[in-house]
C-alpha positions in Angstrom: 59.6 37.0 166.7 59.6 40.3 168.6 57.3 42.7 166.8 59.6 45.7 167.2 62.3 43.7 165.4 60.0 43.0 162.5 59.2 46.7 162.4 62.9 47.5 162.4 63.7 45.1 159.6 60.9 46.6 157.5 62.2 50.1 158.2 65.7 49.1 157.1 64.5 47.1 154.1 62.4 50.1 152.8 65.2 52.5 153.2 67.7 50.1 151.5 65.3 49.7 148.6 64.9 53.4 148.2 68.6 54.2 148.4 69.3 51.7 145.6 67.3 53.8 143.3 69.6 56.9 143.7 72.0 58.0 141.0 75.7 57.6 141.8 76.0 61.4 142.0 73.4 61.6 144.7 75.7 59.7 147.1 78.0 62.7 147.3 75.3 65.3 147.6 74.8 67.0 151.0 71.6 66.2 152.9 69.9 68.9 155.0 71.3 67.2 158.2 74.6 68.7 159.2 75.7 68.7 155.5 76.1 64.9 155.7 76.1 63.2 152.3 74.0 60.2 151.5 77.2 58.1 151.9 77.6 59.6 155.4 74.1 58.8 156.4 74.3 55.2 155.3 77.7 54.8 156.9 76.4 56.3 160.2 73.4 53.9 160.2 75.7 50.9 159.5 78.2 51.9 162.2 75.6 52.1 164.9 73.7 49.0 163.8 77.1 47.2 164.0 77.7 48.7 167.5 74.1 47.5 168.5 75.0 44.1 167.2 78.1 44.0 169.5 75.9 45.0 172.4 73.7 42.0 171.5 76.5 39.5 170.9 79.8 40.5 172.6 80.2 42.8 175.6 83.9 42.8 175.1 83.6 44.1 171.5 81.0 46.5 172.5 83.2 48.0 175.3 86.1 48.3 172.8 84.2 50.1 170.1 82.3 52.4 172.5 85.6 53.4 174.1 87.0 54.1 170.6 84.1 56.3 169.6 83.9 58.2 172.9 87.7 58.9 172.8 87.4 60.1 169.2 84.5 62.5 170.1 86.4 63.8 173.2 89.4 64.6 170.9 87.1 66.6 168.6 86.2 64.0 165.9 82.6 64.2 164.8 80.6 61.0 164.1 80.6 61.5 160.3 84.4 61.8 160.3 84.7 58.7 162.5 82.5 56.7 160.1 84.5 58.0 157.1 87.7 56.8 158.6 86.3 53.4 159.4 84.6 52.7 156.0 86.2 54.8 153.4 86.9 54.2 150.5 84.0 51.7 150.2 81.8 52.5 147.2 78.1 53.0 147.6 77.1 49.5 146.5 79.6 47.9 148.8 78.5 50.1 151.7 74.9 49.2 151.1 75.6 45.5 151.2 77.6 45.5 154.4 74.9 47.6 156.0 72.2 45.2 154.8 74.1 42.2 156.0 74.5 43.8 159.4 70.9 44.9 159.9 69.6 41.5 158.9 71.8 39.8 161.5 70.9 42.5 164.1 67.1 42.2 163.5 67.3 38.4 163.6 69.2 38.5 166.9 66.9 41.1 168.5 63.8 39.3 167.3 64.8 36.1 169.0 66.1 37.7 172.2 64.4 37.5 175.6 62.2 40.6 175.7 63.2 41.1 179.3 66.9 41.3 178.5 68.6 44.6 179.0 71.3 45.7 176.5 74.1 48.2 177.0 74.3 51.4 175.1 76.1 54.7 175.3 73.7 55.9 178.1 71.6 53.8 180.4 70.9 50.2 179.5 67.7 49.6 177.6 65.3 46.7 177.4 65.3 44.8 174.1 62.0 46.4 172.9 63.1 50.0 173.5 66.6 49.3 172.2 65.1 47.9 169.0 62.7 50.9 168.7 65.6 53.3 169.1 67.3 51.7 166.1 64.0 52.0 164.1 63.7 55.7 165.1 67.3 56.4 164.0 66.8 54.6 160.7 63.5 56.4 160.0 64.8 59.8 161.0 68.0 59.6 159.0 66.2 58.1 156.1 64.0 61.2 156.0 67.2 63.2 155.4 67.8 61.3 152.2 64.2 61.6 151.1 64.4 65.4 151.8 67.6 65.7 149.7 66.0 64.4 146.5 62.5 65.8 147.5 60.9 62.4 147.1 57.5 61.6 148.7 57.7 58.8 151.2 55.3 56.1 152.1 54.5 55.8 155.8 53.2 52.8 157.7 51.7 52.2 161.1 55.0 50.8 162.5 55.7 54.5 163.0 53.7 54.1 166.2 56.9 52.8 167.9 58.5 56.2 167.3 55.5 58.1 168.4 55.6 56.2 171.7 59.2 57.2 172.1 58.2 60.8 171.5 55.5 60.7 174.1 57.6 58.9 176.7 60.5 61.4 176.3 58.3 64.4 177.2 59.8 64.8 180.7 63.3 64.0 179.5 63.2 66.7 176.9 63.0 69.3 179.6 65.3 67.6 182.1 68.0 67.3 179.3 68.0 71.1 179.1 68.0 71.7 182.8 64.4 72.9 182.7 61.5 72.2 185.1 59.1 69.6 183.7 55.6 70.9 183.3 53.2 69.5 185.9 50.5 68.7 183.3 51.5 66.3 180.5 49.9 67.2 177.2 47.2 65.1 175.6 48.5 63.6 172.3 45.9 62.7 169.7 47.4 61.4 166.4 46.1 59.9 163.1 48.1 57.0 161.9 49.1 56.5 158.3 46.3 53.9 157.9 43.7 56.3 159.4 43.6 54.8 162.9 43.4 57.1 166.0 46.1 56.9 168.6 46.1 58.8 171.8 48.1 59.2 175.0 47.5 60.9 178.4 44.4 62.5 179.8 42.2 64.3 177.2 42.5 68.1 177.5 41.2 70.8 175.2 43.6 73.3 176.7 46.8 71.3 176.7 47.2 69.1 173.6 49.0 68.1 170.5 46.9 66.9 167.6 47.6 65.9 164.0 49.2 63.2 162.0 51.6 60.7 163.5 54.0 61.5 160.7 54.1 65.2 161.6 54.5 64.3 165.3 57.4 62.0 164.6 59.1 64.5 162.4 59.0 67.0 165.2 60.2 64.7 168.0 63.1 63.5 165.8 63.8 67.1 164.8 63.3 66.5 161.1 61.0 69.5 161.0 60.2 72.6 162.9 56.7 72.3 164.3 55.7 75.4 162.3 56.3 73.4 159.1 53.8 70.7 160.1 50.0 70.6 160.4 50.1 69.8 164.1 47.6 71.7 166.3 49.4 72.6 169.5 47.4 74.2 172.4 48.6 75.3 175.8 51.8 76.5 177.3 53.2 73.1 178.2 52.4 71.6 174.8 53.8 74.6 172.9 57.1 74.6 174.9 57.5 70.8 174.4 57.0 71.0 170.6 59.5 73.8 170.3 62.3 71.7 171.9 61.1 68.1 171.6 63.9 65.5 171.3 63.3 61.8 171.5 66.9 60.8 170.8 69.8 60.5 173.3 72.6 63.0 173.8 72.8 66.6 174.9 70.1 69.1 174.0 69.8 69.8 170.3 67.8 72.6 168.8 65.3 71.8 166.0 65.7 73.3 162.6 64.4 76.8 162.1 61.0 77.3 160.4 61.3 76.6 156.7 64.8 75.1 157.0 63.9 71.5 156.4 60.5 71.7 154.8 59.9 71.4 151.1 56.5 69.7 150.8 53.6 71.7 149.6 50.8 72.1 152.1 
């Protein structure tokens, strides 16, 4: 089975298990992300896992739902409202179960797919590995919104390396997405994994580097945290600019949270 699919399943399972521990009242509380409630976050994850499943299994269904989503957005409907219209008035327990059934089917399908297959998405097609990692990234990032809401410490695992790789690979795209010139020198990235391993990318450089924990790096590239609220060491003009606007997810340019806006952990 494709390793990225195993990682995605574990990511989904861990978040599912955590969300089942929440009180009923927590589901209507607003997370730090766009004031989405926990219900909104789970509905969003389920919606796009379901869309991903259509990409994997039915091009006709995929085209239909994508056209529906794009048309709604063009008409001014945000994604949270779209998901509410689709899944309300499902109760939290029911929403959790349909999400779980969907991500189990999705990860089974991705895990048994030809790794060279390309799957359609809202932007360019993606290979199965990157497509699967993109779903893991979204699950991990939105899951953090829920952990932040209830200020719960989160266990992290080395499967986060998939997200770190996305962060590194989207260095140039982060600038192009904003119409900015891509720096000629790519920063050296040196990270410590949750298990204590060392991961690094690009040519070593004392004057142009990002160094710290993989968790902090992934929080920055997914815009869960402002870099000022992490322990990352950022040296050099290119690295500093990158970390101030890093964005590993698709779509138009989005600004990260302001310093202190999303952080609650004691350092």
